[in-house]
N, CA, C and O atoms as a GROMACS GRO file, in nm:
protein
  548
    1MET      N    1   1.079  -0.228   3.735
    1MET     CA    2   0.965  -0.138   3.681
    1MET      C    3   1.057  -0.020   3.597
    1MET      O    4   1.028   0.025   3.487
    2ASP      N    5   1.179   0.020   3.680
    2ASP     CA    6   1.256   0.134   3.635
    2ASP      C    7   1.313   0.085   3.484
    2ASP      O    8   1.322   0.168   3.394
    3ALA      N    9   1.342  -0.023   3.466
    3ALA     CA   10   1.398  -0.069   3.329
    3ALA      C   11   1.302  -0.058   3.221
    3ALA      O   12   1.331  -0.025   3.106
    4ILE      N   13   1.156  -0.097   3.276
    4ILE     CA   14   1.088  -0.095   3.187
    4ILE      C   15   1.030   0.059   3.128
    4ILE      O   16   0.989   0.076   3.013
    5LEU      N   17   1.037   0.156   3.223
    5LEU     CA   18   1.013   0.287   3.194
    5LEU      C   19   1.133   0.342   3.114
    5LEU      O   20   1.113   0.432   3.032
    6GLU      N   21   1.248   0.297   3.132
    6GLU     CA   22   1.391   0.355   3.058
    6GLU      C   23   1.372   0.284   2.917
    6GLU      O   24   1.420   0.345   2.821
    7ALA      N   25   1.324   0.191   2.899
    7ALA     CA   26   1.310   0.087   2.774
    7ALA      C   27   1.208   0.186   2.690
    7ALA      O   28   1.230   0.238   2.581
    8LEU      N   29   1.090   0.194   2.776
    8LEU     CA   30   0.999   0.298   2.680
    8LEU      C   31   1.030   0.426   2.658
    8LEU      O   32   0.997   0.479   2.552
    9ARG      N   33   1.096   0.491   2.752
    9ARG     CA   34   1.145   0.634   2.735
    9ARG      C   35   1.238   0.642   2.605
    9ARG      O   36   1.218   0.722   2.513
   10ALA      N   37   1.353   0.539   2.611
   10ALA     CA   38   1.434   0.532   2.485
   10ALA      C   39   1.364   0.480   2.360
   10ALA      O   40   1.391   0.546   2.260
   11GLY      N   41   1.292   0.392   2.344
   11GLY     CA   42   1.227   0.328   2.256
   11GLY      C   43   1.087   0.416   2.185
   11GLY      O   44   1.078   0.431   2.063
   12LEU      N   45   1.010   0.455   2.259
   12LEU     CA   46   0.915   0.550   2.206
   12LEU      C   47   0.921   0.635   2.100
   12LEU      O   48   0.847   0.628   2.002
   13PRO      N   49   1.016   0.726   2.118
   13PRO     CA   50   1.051   0.837   2.023
   13PRO      C   51   1.092   0.766   1.875
   13PRO      O   52   1.069   0.828   1.771
   14VAL      N   53   1.152   0.638   1.873
   14VAL     CA   54   1.213   0.560   1.751
   14VAL      C   55   1.096   0.499   1.695
   14VAL      O   56   1.083   0.487   1.574
   15LEU      N   57   1.000   0.456   1.789
   15LEU     CA   58   0.878   0.399   1.722
   15LEU      C   59   0.775   0.494   1.656
   15LEU      O   60   0.725   0.479   1.545
   16VAL      N   61   0.753   0.584   1.736
   16VAL     CA   62   0.668   0.720   1.667
   16VAL      C   63   0.714   0.759   1.550
   16VAL      O   64   0.637   0.775   1.455
   17THR      N   65   0.858   0.780   1.539
   17THR     CA   66   0.921   0.847   1.440
   17THR      C   67   0.926   0.729   1.316
   17THR      O   68   0.924   0.771   1.200
   18GLN      N   69   0.930   0.620   1.334
   18GLN     CA   70   0.946   0.520   1.238
   18GLN      C   71   0.795   0.492   1.175
   18GLN      O   72   0.771   0.509   1.055
   19PHE      N   73   0.702   0.448   1.263
   19PHE     CA   74   0.560   0.454   1.243
   19PHE      C   75   0.508   0.573   1.162
   19PHE      O   76   0.425   0.554   1.074
   20GLY      N   77   0.559   0.709   1.195
   20GLY     CA   78   0.495   0.819   1.122
   20GLY      C   79   0.574   0.828   0.986
   20GLY      O   80   0.516   0.883   0.893
   21LEU      N   81   0.671   0.791   0.969
   21LEU     CA   82   0.749   0.766   0.841
   21LEU      C   83   0.669   0.654   0.748
   21LEU      O   84   0.653   0.677   0.628
   22THR      N   85   0.627   0.550   0.801
   22THR     CA   86   0.569   0.437   0.730
   22THR      C   87   0.426   0.494   0.682
   22THR      O   88   0.387   0.482   0.566
   23LEU      N   89   0.353   0.558   0.785
   23LEU     CA   90   0.227   0.599   0.758
   23LEU      C   91   0.224   0.690   0.661
   23LEU      O   92   0.131   0.688   0.581
   24ALA      N   93   0.327   0.786   0.651
   24ALA     CA   94   0.334   0.889   0.545
   24ALA      C   95   0.358   0.840   0.424
   24ALA      O   96   0.296   0.889   0.330
   25LEU      N   97   0.456   0.734   0.401
   25LEU     CA   98   0.473   0.654   0.302
   25LEU      C   99   0.352   0.599   0.223
   25LEU      O  100   0.340   0.604   0.100
   26LEU      N  101   0.254   0.540   0.324
   26LEU     CA  102   0.128   0.490   0.285
   26LEU      C  103   0.031   0.592   0.214
   26LEU      O  104  -0.033   0.571   0.111
   27MET      N  105   0.033   0.711   0.292
   27MET     CA  106  -0.055   0.809   0.237
   27MET      C  107  -0.008   0.855   0.123
   27MET      O  108  -0.092   0.888   0.039
   28ILE      N  109   0.145   0.870   0.088
   28ILE     CA  110   0.207   0.919  -0.024
   28ILE      C  111   0.177   0.813  -0.139
   28ILE      O  112   0.154   0.854  -0.252
   29GLY      N  113   0.178   0.702  -0.116
   29GLY     CA  114   0.156   0.576  -0.199
   29GLY      C  115   0.010   0.590  -0.251
   29GLY      O  116  -0.011   0.585  -0.372
   30ALA      N  117  -0.075   0.605  -0.177
   30ALA     CA  118  -0.220   0.604  -0.214
   30ALA      C  119  -0.255   0.738  -0.286
   30ALA      O  120  -0.354   0.742  -0.359
   31ALA      N  121  -0.187   0.833  -0.270
   31ALA     CA  122  -0.215   0.966  -0.336
   31ALA      C  123  -0.143   0.941  -0.480
   31ALA      O  124  -0.199   0.986  -0.580
   32ILE      N  125  -0.051   0.889  -0.491
   32ILE     CA  126   0.029   0.874  -0.632
   32ILE      C  127  -0.075   0.767  -0.717
   32ILE      O  128  -0.106   0.779  -0.836
   33TYR      N  129  -0.117   0.668  -0.629
   33TYR     CA  130  -0.191   0.562  -0.702
   33TYR      C  131  -0.311   0.636  -0.746
   33TYR      O  132  -0.338   0.623  -0.866
   34MET      N  133  -0.391   0.714  -0.671
   34MET     CA  134  -0.512   0.787  -0.718
   34MET      C  135  -0.486   0.862  -0.818
   34MET      O  136  -0.564   0.859  -0.914
   35ALA      N  137  -0.375   0.944  -0.822
   35ALA     CA  138  -0.342   1.043  -0.949
   35ALA      C  139  -0.304   0.963  -1.059
   35ALA      O  140  -0.327   1.013  -1.170
   36ILE      N  141  -0.238   0.826  -1.057
   36ILE     CA  142  -0.211   0.757  -1.202
   36ILE      C  143  -0.311   0.684  -1.263
   36ILE      O  144  -0.321   0.670  -1.385
   37THR      N  145  -0.394   0.632  -1.169
   37THR     CA  146  -0.532   0.569  -1.230
   37THR      C  147  -0.612   0.629  -1.322
   37THR      O  148  -0.622   0.752  -1.314
   38PRO      N  149  -0.683   0.560  -1.426
   38PRO     CA  150  -0.768   0.626  -1.523
   38PRO      C  151  -0.895   0.641  -1.452
   38PRO      O  152  -0.979   0.707  -1.513
   39PHE      N  153  -0.931   0.592  -1.332
   39PHE     CA  154  -1.070   0.640  -1.276
   39PHE      C  155  -1.045   0.703  -1.162
   39PHE      O  156  -0.934   0.706  -1.110
   40HIS      N  157  -1.152   0.760  -1.112
   40HIS     CA  158  -1.146   0.869  -0.979
   40HIS      C  159  -1.217   0.797  -0.874
   40HIS      O  160  -1.336   0.818  -0.850
   41GLU      N  161  -1.144   0.708  -0.808
   41GLU     CA  162  -1.177   0.630  -0.678
   41GLU      C  163  -1.269   0.676  -0.603
   41GLU      O  164  -1.378   0.619  -0.604
   42MET      N  165  -1.249   0.789  -0.523
   42MET     CA  166  -1.304   0.861  -0.445
   42MET      C  167  -1.451   0.893  -0.480
   42MET      O  168  -1.548   0.874  -0.406
   43ALA      N  169  -1.451   0.945  -0.608
   43ALA     CA  170  -1.594   1.007  -0.661
   43ALA      C  171  -1.658   0.881  -0.685
   43ALA      O  172  -1.780   0.880  -0.665
   44LEU      N  173  -1.607   0.778  -0.722
   44LEU     CA  174  -1.690   0.677  -0.746
   44LEU      C  175  -1.740   0.585  -0.624
   44LEU      O  176  -1.839   0.512  -0.631
   45VAL      N  177  -1.661   0.598  -0.515
   45VAL     CA  178  -1.702   0.541  -0.382
   45VAL      C  179  -1.818   0.627  -0.316
   45VAL      O  180  -1.901   0.580  -0.239
   46ARG      N  181  -1.811   0.749  -0.354
   46ARG     CA  182  -1.904   0.841  -0.292
   46ARG      C  183  -2.037   0.831  -0.384
   46ARG      O  184  -2.139   0.892  -0.355
   47GLN      N  185  -2.027   0.758  -0.487
   47GLN     CA  186  -2.153   0.736  -0.585
   47GLN      C  187  -2.198   0.594  -0.541
   47GLN      O  188  -2.302   0.546  -0.586
   48GLY      N  189  -2.122   0.529  -0.456
   48GLY     CA  190  -2.183   0.390  -0.399
   48GLY      C  191  -2.105   0.275  -0.498
   48GLY      O  192  -2.144   0.158  -0.498
   49ASN      N  193  -1.997   0.318  -0.576
   49ASN     CA  194  -1.926   0.191  -0.659
   49ASN      C  195  -1.851   0.118  -0.568
   49ASN      O  196  -1.753   0.156  -0.503
   50THR      N  197  -1.924  -0.024  -0.569
   50THR     CA  198  -1.841  -0.105  -0.466
   50THR      C  199  -1.715  -0.149  -0.549
   50THR      O  200  -1.610  -0.175  -0.490
   51ALA      N  201  -1.724  -0.157  -0.656
   51ALA     CA  202  -1.605  -0.229  -0.732
   51ALA      C  203  -1.486  -0.107  -0.681
   51ALA      O  204  -1.378  -0.146  -0.636
   52ALA      N  205  -1.511   0.011  -0.691
   52ALA     CA  206  -1.416   0.122  -0.681
   52ALA      C  207  -1.352   0.115  -0.515
   52ALA      O  208  -1.235   0.130  -0.479
   53GLY      N  209  -1.453   0.093  -0.449
   53GLY     CA  210  -1.430   0.068  -0.307
   53GLY      C  211  -1.334  -0.040  -0.285
   53GLY      O  212  -1.238  -0.022  -0.210
   54VAL      N  213  -1.353  -0.150  -0.346
   54VAL     CA  214  -1.304  -0.279  -0.320
   54VAL      C  215  -1.130  -0.260  -0.367
   54VAL      O  216  -1.030  -0.293  -0.304
   55VAL      N  217  -1.142  -0.198  -0.497
   55VAL     CA  218  -1.011  -0.157  -0.564
   55VAL      C  219  -0.929  -0.071  -0.460
   55VAL      O  220  -0.816  -0.103  -0.424
   56LEU      N  221  -0.992   0.036  -0.418
   56LEU     CA  222  -0.910   0.136  -0.329
   56LEU      C  223  -0.867   0.060  -0.205
   56LEU      O  224  -0.746   0.047  -0.182
   57ALA      N  225  -0.951   0.011  -0.129
   57ALA     CA  226  -0.929  -0.079  -0.021
   57ALA      C  227  -0.810  -0.194  -0.040
   57ALA      O  228  -0.724  -0.222   0.043
   58GLY      N  229  -0.827  -0.248  -0.160
   58GLY     CA  230  -0.713  -0.337  -0.195
   58GLY      C  231  -0.578  -0.287  -0.210
   58GLY      O  232  -0.474  -0.346  -0.179
   59THR      N  233  -0.592  -0.169  -0.264
   59THR     CA  234  -0.449  -0.109  -0.290
   59THR      C  235  -0.402  -0.053  -0.163
   59THR      O  236  -0.280  -0.057  -0.146
   60LEU      N  237  -0.474   0.000  -0.068
   60LEU     CA  238  -0.436   0.053   0.041
   60LEU      C  239  -0.344  -0.081   0.122
   60LEU      O  240  -0.226  -0.073   0.157
   61ILE      N  241  -0.436  -0.202   0.138
   61ILE     CA  242  -0.372  -0.294   0.197
   61ILE      C  243  -0.235  -0.349   0.119
   61ILE      O  244  -0.136  -0.390   0.178
   62SER      N  245  -0.248  -0.343  -0.003
   62SER     CA  246  -0.120  -0.396  -0.076
   62SER      C  247   0.004  -0.292  -0.074
   62SER      O  248   0.119  -0.322  -0.108
   63ILE      N  249  -0.036  -0.171  -0.033
   63ILE     CA  250   0.092  -0.083  -0.029
   63ILE      C  251   0.143  -0.121   0.126
   63ILE      O  252   0.262  -0.138   0.153
   64ALA      N  253   0.029  -0.130   0.227
   64ALA     CA  254   0.059  -0.165   0.362
   64ALA      C  255   0.142  -0.268   0.380
   64ALA      O  256   0.229  -0.255   0.466
   65ILE      N  257   0.136  -0.389   0.306
   65ILE     CA  258   0.208  -0.499   0.334
   65ILE      C  259   0.336  -0.492   0.328
   65ILE      O  260   0.403  -0.540   0.420
   66PRO      N  261   0.387  -0.440   0.234
   66PRO     CA  262   0.548  -0.466   0.230
   66PRO      C  263   0.587  -0.327   0.306
   66PRO      O  264   0.703  -0.324   0.346
   67LEU      N  265   0.504  -0.206   0.333
   67LEU     CA  266   0.559  -0.128   0.416
   67LEU      C  267   0.597  -0.160   0.553
   67LEU      O  268   0.690  -0.118   0.621
   68GLY      N  269   0.480  -0.266   0.585
   68GLY     CA  270   0.463  -0.313   0.730
   68GLY      C  271   0.584  -0.404   0.741
   68GLY      O  272   0.649  -0.393   0.845
   69ALA      N  273   0.627  -0.495   0.650
   69ALA     CA  274   0.741  -0.585   0.646
   69ALA      C  275   0.866  -0.498   0.653
   69ALA      O  276   0.959  -0.538   0.723
   70THR      N  277   0.878  -0.389   0.589
   70THR     CA  278   0.999  -0.280   0.620
   70THR      C  279   1.002  -0.250   0.735
   70THR      O  280   1.104  -0.279   0.798
   71LEU      N  281   0.883  -0.174   0.808
   71LEU     CA  282   0.907  -0.143   0.938
   71LEU      C  283   0.938  -0.246   1.035
   71LEU      O  284   1.019  -0.215   1.122
   72ALA      N  285   0.885  -0.373   1.034
   72ALA     CA  286   0.920  -0.497   1.114
   72ALA      C  287   1.049  -0.532   1.108
   72ALA      O  288   1.098  -0.590   1.205
   73THR      N  289   1.134  -0.503   0.987
   73THR     CA  290   1.253  -0.579   0.966
   73THR      C  291   1.377  -0.476   0.968
   73THR      O  292   1.494  -0.513   0.982
   74SER      N  293   1.344  -0.366   0.956
   74SER     CA  294   1.452  -0.255   0.971
   74SER      C  295   1.468  -0.190   1.089
   74SER      O  296   1.368  -0.158   1.154
   75ARG      N  297   1.601  -0.158   1.134
   75ARG     CA  298   1.627  -0.088   1.249
   75ARG      C  299   1.652   0.057   1.221
   75ARG      O  300   1.620   0.140   1.307
   76LEU      N  301   1.704   0.094   1.112
   76LEU     CA  302   1.718   0.224   1.086
   76LEU      C  303   1.609   0.293   1.004
   76LEU      O  304   1.551   0.245   0.907
   77THR      N  305   1.590   0.419   1.062
   77THR     CA  306   1.490   0.486   0.969
   77THR      C  307   1.520   0.516   0.819
   77THR      O  308   1.432   0.523   0.733
   78LEU      N  309   1.638   0.530   0.798
   78LEU     CA  310   1.680   0.538   0.665
   78LEU      C  311   1.642   0.434   0.563
   78LEU      O  312   1.602   0.442   0.447
   79ASP      N  313   1.673   0.317   0.655
   79ASP     CA  314   1.653   0.193   0.572
   79ASP      C  315   1.500   0.175   0.535
   79ASP      O  316   1.462   0.118   0.433
   80ILE      N  317   1.410   0.234   0.640
   80ILE     CA  318   1.257   0.226   0.616
   80ILE      C  319   1.211   0.306   0.515
   80ILE      O  320   1.115   0.274   0.444
   81LEU      N  321   1.280   0.424   0.502
   81LEU     CA  322   1.269   0.502   0.380
   81LEU      C  323   1.280   0.452   0.255
   81LEU      O  324   1.191   0.448   0.171
   82ILE      N  325   1.389   0.415   0.246
   82ILE     CA  326   1.474   0.365   0.100
   82ILE      C  327   1.365   0.244   0.077
   82ILE      O  328   1.292   0.240  -0.022
   83TRP      N  329   1.363   0.162   0.166
   83TRP     CA  330   1.284   0.036   0.124
   83TRP      C  331   1.126   0.046   0.090
   83TRP      O  332   1.053  -0.017   0.014
   84GLY      N  333   1.102   0.156   0.184
   84GLY     CA  334   0.967   0.175   0.172
   84GLY      C  335   0.946   0.248   0.026
   84GLY      O  336   0.838   0.235  -0.032
   85ILE      N  337   1.048   0.321  -0.026
   85ILE     CA  338   1.009   0.376  -0.148
   85ILE      C  339   1.018   0.292  -0.260
   85ILE      O  340   0.957   0.310  -0.366
   86VAL      N  341   1.102   0.190  -0.232
   86VAL     CA  342   1.120   0.070  -0.328
   86VAL      C  343   0.973  -0.001  -0.325
   86VAL      O  344   0.910  -0.027  -0.427
   87ALA      N  345   0.938  -0.024  -0.217
   87ALA     CA  346   0.790  -0.104  -0.190
   87ALA      C  347   0.693  -0.042  -0.272
   87ALA      O  348   0.614  -0.108  -0.340
   88LEU      N  349   0.696   0.102  -0.269
   88LEU     CA  350   0.584   0.197  -0.338
   88LEU      C  351   0.597   0.174  -0.478
   88LEU      O  352   0.497   0.162  -0.549
   89VAL      N  353   0.718   0.167  -0.525
   89VAL     CA  354   0.749   0.167  -0.682
   89VAL      C  355   0.707   0.037  -0.723
   89VAL      O  356   0.636   0.024  -0.823
   90LEU      N  357   0.746  -0.059  -0.655
   90LEU     CA  358   0.699  -0.198  -0.716
   90LEU      C  359   0.548  -0.212  -0.710
   90LEU      O  360   0.489  -0.270  -0.801
   91GLN      N  361   0.483  -0.162  -0.608
   91GLN     CA  362   0.312  -0.168  -0.624
   91GLN      C  363   0.252  -0.100  -0.712
   91GLN      O  364   0.152  -0.132  -0.776
   92LEU      N  365   0.326   0.024  -0.717
   92LEU     CA  366   0.278   0.112  -0.841
   92LEU      C  367   0.291   0.057  -0.993
   92LEU      O  368   0.209   0.065  -1.084
   93VAL      N  369   0.388   0.014  -0.991
   93VAL     CA  370   0.432  -0.087  -1.130
   93VAL      C  371   0.342  -0.192  -1.146
   93VAL      O  372   0.296  -0.217  -1.257
   94THR      N  373   0.304  -0.271  -1.023
   94THR     CA  374   0.215  -0.369  -1.041
   94THR      C  375   0.094  -0.343  -1.098
   94THR      O  376   0.040  -0.411  -1.186
   95PHE      N  377   0.042  -0.219  -1.036
   95PHE     CA  378  -0.109  -0.178  -1.108
   95PHE      C  379  -0.073  -0.138  -1.235
   95PHE      O  380  -0.166  -0.165  -1.311
   96GLY      N  381   0.025  -0.083  -1.296
   96GLY     CA  382   0.052  -0.044  -1.437
   96GLY      C  383   0.033  -0.174  -1.510
   96GLY      O  384  -0.048  -0.195  -1.600
   97ILE      N  385   0.125  -0.266  -1.454
   97ILE     CA  386   0.096  -0.394  -1.558
   97ILE      C  387  -0.031  -0.470  -1.541
   97ILE      O  388  -0.084  -0.528  -1.636
   98ALA      N  389  -0.082  -0.470  -1.417
   98ALA     CA  390  -0.217  -0.521  -1.419
   98ALA      C  391  -0.333  -0.445  -1.502
   98ALA      O  392  -0.434  -0.504  -1.540
   99SER      N  393  -0.311  -0.322  -1.523
   99SER     CA  394  -0.422  -0.263  -1.600
   99SER      C  395  -0.383  -0.268  -1.739
   99SER      O  396  -0.473  -0.238  -1.817
  100LEU      N  397  -0.261  -0.301  -1.794
  100LEU     CA  398  -0.243  -0.348  -1.922
  100LEU      C  399  -0.289  -0.478  -1.942
  100LEU      O  400  -0.338  -0.502  -2.052
  101LEU      N  401  -0.283  -0.582  -1.841
  101LEU     CA  402  -0.343  -0.709  -1.870
  101LEU      C  403  -0.483  -0.729  -1.859
  101LEU      O  404  -0.530  -0.830  -1.911
  102ILE      N  405  -0.565  -0.640  -1.791
  102ILE     CA  406  -0.694  -0.644  -1.768
  102ILE      C  407  -0.753  -0.546  -1.884
  102ILE      O  408  -0.784  -0.432  -1.848
  103ARG      N  409  -0.768  -0.577  -2.002
  103ARG     CA  410  -0.834  -0.471  -2.086
  103ARG      C  411  -0.956  -0.433  -2.058
  103ARG      O  412  -1.043  -0.508  -2.013
  104GLY      N  413  -0.972  -0.302  -2.083
  104GLY     CA  414  -1.105  -0.232  -2.029
  104GLY      C  415  -1.106  -0.209  -1.887
  104GLY      O  416  -1.212  -0.170  -1.838
  105LEU      N  417  -1.021  -0.224  -1.821
  105LEU     CA  418  -1.034  -0.208  -1.653
  105LEU      C  419  -1.103  -0.069  -1.599
  105LEU      O  420  -1.176  -0.067  -1.499
  106ARG      N  421  -1.079   0.024  -1.661
  106ARG     CA  422  -1.143   0.174  -1.643
  106ARG      C  423  -1.301   0.136  -1.634
  106ARG      O  424  -1.372   0.131  -1.534
  107GLY      N  425  -1.331   0.111  -1.763
  107GLY     CA  426  -1.465   0.088  -1.798
  107GLY      C  427  -1.552  -0.008  -1.686
  107GLY      O  428  -1.665   0.020  -1.645
  108MET      N  429  -1.482  -0.114  -1.652
  108MET     CA  430  -1.528  -0.226  -1.575
  108MET      C  431  -1.543  -0.171  -1.450
  108MET      O  432  -1.651  -0.195  -1.395
  109ILE      N  433  -1.439  -0.084  -1.374
  109ILE     CA  434  -1.435  -0.055  -1.252
  109ILE      C  435  -1.554   0.057  -1.235
  109ILE      O  436  -1.627   0.059  -1.136
  110GLU      N  437  -1.565   0.166  -1.362
  110GLU     CA  438  -1.665   0.258  -1.340
  110GLU      C  439  -1.806   0.201  -1.337
  110GLU      O  440  -1.898   0.252  -1.272
  111ALA      N  441  -1.818   0.090  -1.413
  111ALA     CA  442  -1.954   0.032  -1.415
  111ALA      C  443  -1.975  -0.091  -1.300
  111ALA      O  444  -2.060  -0.181  -1.304
  112GLY      N  445  -1.886  -0.070  -1.212
  112GLY     CA  446  -1.906  -0.141  -1.096
  112GLY      C  447  -1.891  -0.288  -1.093
  112GLY      O  448  -1.966  -0.352  -1.018
  113ASN      N  449  -1.789  -0.359  -1.178
  113ASN     CA  450  -1.757  -0.476  -1.212
  113ASN      C  451  -1.695  -0.536  -1.105
  113ASN      O  452  -1.572  -0.532  -1.109
  114LEU      N  453  -1.752  -0.595  -1.003
  114LEU     CA  454  -1.659  -0.662  -0.869
  114LEU      C  455  -1.571  -0.767  -0.934
  114LEU      O  456  -1.456  -0.780  -0.891
  115ALA      N  457  -1.612  -0.839  -1.027
  115ALA     CA  458  -1.495  -0.938  -1.065
  115ALA      C  459  -1.384  -0.879  -1.123
  115ALA      O  460  -1.274  -0.932  -1.105
  116ALA      N  461  -1.395  -0.768  -1.196
  116ALA     CA  462  -1.260  -0.722  -1.243
  116ALA      C  463  -1.178  -0.646  -1.119
  116ALA      O  464  -1.055  -0.634  -1.113
  117ALA      N  465  -1.269  -0.602  -1.027
  117ALA     CA  466  -1.203  -0.524  -0.898
  117ALA      C  467  -1.130  -0.663  -0.834
  117ALA      O  468  -1.007  -0.661  -0.824
  118TRP      N  469  -1.195  -0.767  -0.797
  118TRP     CA  470  -1.117  -0.860  -0.723
  118TRP      C  471  -1.021  -0.921  -0.785
  118TRP      O  472  -0.940  -0.977  -0.711
  119VAL      N  473  -1.000  -0.929  -0.919
  119VAL     CA  474  -0.892  -0.978  -1.010
  119VAL      C  475  -0.760  -0.867  -0.990
  119VAL      O  476  -0.644  -0.905  -0.976
  120LEU      N  477  -0.792  -0.758  -0.992
  120LEU     CA  478  -0.692  -0.667  -0.975
  120LEU      C  479  -0.639  -0.637  -0.814
  120LEU      O  480  -0.524  -0.603  -0.788
  121VAL      N  481  -0.712  -0.651  -0.744
  121VAL     CA  482  -0.679  -0.680  -0.597
  121VAL      C  483  -0.601  -0.784  -0.553
  121VAL      O  484  -0.507  -0.779  -0.475
  122GLY      N  485  -0.668  -0.921  -0.634
  122GLY     CA  486  -0.569  -1.024  -0.598
  122GLY      C  487  -0.418  -1.019  -0.660
  122GLY      O  488  -0.318  -1.075  -0.615
  123ILE      N  489  -0.429  -0.940  -0.772
  123ILE     CA  490  -0.286  -0.939  -0.849
  123ILE      C  491  -0.187  -0.847  -0.756
  123ILE      O  492  -0.065  -0.860  -0.750
  124GLN      N  493  -0.263  -0.757  -0.690
  124GLN     CA  494  -0.199  -0.634  -0.599
  124GLN      C  495  -0.132  -0.711  -0.474
  124GLN      O  496  -0.012  -0.715  -0.448
  125LEU      N  497  -0.241  -0.772  -0.401
  125LEU     CA  498  -0.200  -0.863  -0.297
  125LEU      C  499  -0.100  -0.956  -0.318
  125LEU      O  500  -0.009  -0.958  -0.234
  126ALA      N  501  -0.095  -1.039  -0.417
  126ALA     CA  502  -0.013  -1.155  -0.443
  126ALA      C  503   0.123  -1.089  -0.465
  126ALA      O  504   0.222  -1.144  -0.418
  127VAL      N  505   0.134  -0.975  -0.532
  127VAL     CA  506   0.281  -0.918  -0.539
  127VAL      C  507   0.322  -0.842  -0.407
  127VAL      O  508   0.438  -0.848  -0.366
  128ALA      N  509   0.224  -0.770  -0.341
  128ALA     CA  510   0.267  -0.711  -0.227
  128ALA      C  511   0.306  -0.814  -0.116
  128ALA      O  512   0.392  -0.781  -0.036
  129ILE      N  513   0.243  -0.944  -0.108
  129ILE     CA  514   0.298  -1.043  -0.017
  129ILE      C  515   0.455  -1.110  -0.054
  129ILE      O  516   0.539  -1.137   0.031
  130LEU      N  517   0.469  -1.126  -0.188
  130LEU     CA  518   0.614  -1.147  -0.242
  130LEU      C  519   0.688  -1.022  -0.217
  130LEU      O  520   0.807  -1.035  -0.192
  131ASN      N  521   0.647  -0.922  -0.219
  131ASN     CA  522   0.748  -0.790  -0.194
  131ASN      C  523   0.785  -0.791  -0.076
  131ASN      O  524   0.902  -0.766  -0.048
  132ALA      N  525   0.689  -0.822   0.024
  132ALA     CA  526   0.701  -0.824   0.174
  132ALA      C  527   0.811  -0.938   0.204
  132ALA      O  528   0.907  -0.909   0.275
  133GLY      N  529   0.797  -1.059   0.153
  133GLY     CA  530   0.868  -1.157   0.180
  133GLY      C  531   1.005  -1.135   0.112
  133GLY      O  532   1.102  -1.190   0.164
  134ALA      N  533   1.021  -1.069   0.013
  134ALA     CA  534   1.184  -1.028  -0.024
  134ALA      C  535   1.232  -0.942   0.047
  134ALA      O  536   1.350  -0.954   0.079
  135MET      N  537   1.158  -0.834   0.090
  135MET     CA  538   1.201  -0.732   0.202
  135MET      C  539   1.251  -0.806   0.313
  135MET      O  540   1.370  -0.805   0.345
  136ALA      N  541   1.166  -0.867   0.369
  136ALA     CA  542   1.202  -0.928   0.510
  136ALA      C  543   1.333  -1.031   0.528
  136ALA      O  544   1.382  -1.063   0.637
  137GLY      N  545   1.385  -1.082   0.381
  137GLY     CA  546   1.489  -1.138   0.378
  137GLY      C  547   1.445  -1.287   0.430
  137GLY      O  548   1.528  -1.376   0.441
   0.00000   0.00000   0.00000
């Protein structure tokens, strides 16, 4: 029992620090995403726009997937920070490319077009899974 308590005492501060850093990266990534998108997700969600809610939820998940992989595979907090930033950049670039490929995305999301929302989320999630796999090595 003492060994378990000692391991908890030694490991819990590291867990809290690394989880907190990863959660902060998720919030920063979401804030940057909402700042660079041409539509205002939260305002649209408050108006009941399901497409905007799907896109925002998909974005959060697509940012969290590679961050989770980084958290799971990195021992050092600095590694989590560096690879977490790389993950965020890749996911934000993915949105930029997807928005270029899906012509009229802003209008479709603002109009509540769920088909467009799911295509965007699909692209984001596919890249997030590949991103996580590449980071996990």
